[in-house]
C-alpha positions, 0 to 999 in steps of 0.5 A, a space after each residue: 165353853 162347852 158352844 165353843 168346844 163344840 164348835 171346835 169339834 165341830 170344824 174337826 169332823 168337817 175337816 176330816 171327812 173332807 180328808 177322807 178320814 171318816 171314822 174321825 169324822 164320825 167320832 168328833 160329830 159324836 162328842 159335838 152332839 154330846 157337848 151340846 146335848 150337854 150345853 141345853 142341859 145346863 142351860 134350861 137348868 140355868 134358866 130353870 134355877 
């Protein structure tokens, strides 16, 4: 679920960038980055436990 949200925000950022909304694109990329980081941390914890 986290990775799906990250991809959704990445696509939203790309569309916003193409349409010229640079601030929305940056914000969406920031959210996507944090979702991927959280996903990786949860995956590592799940593999360890």
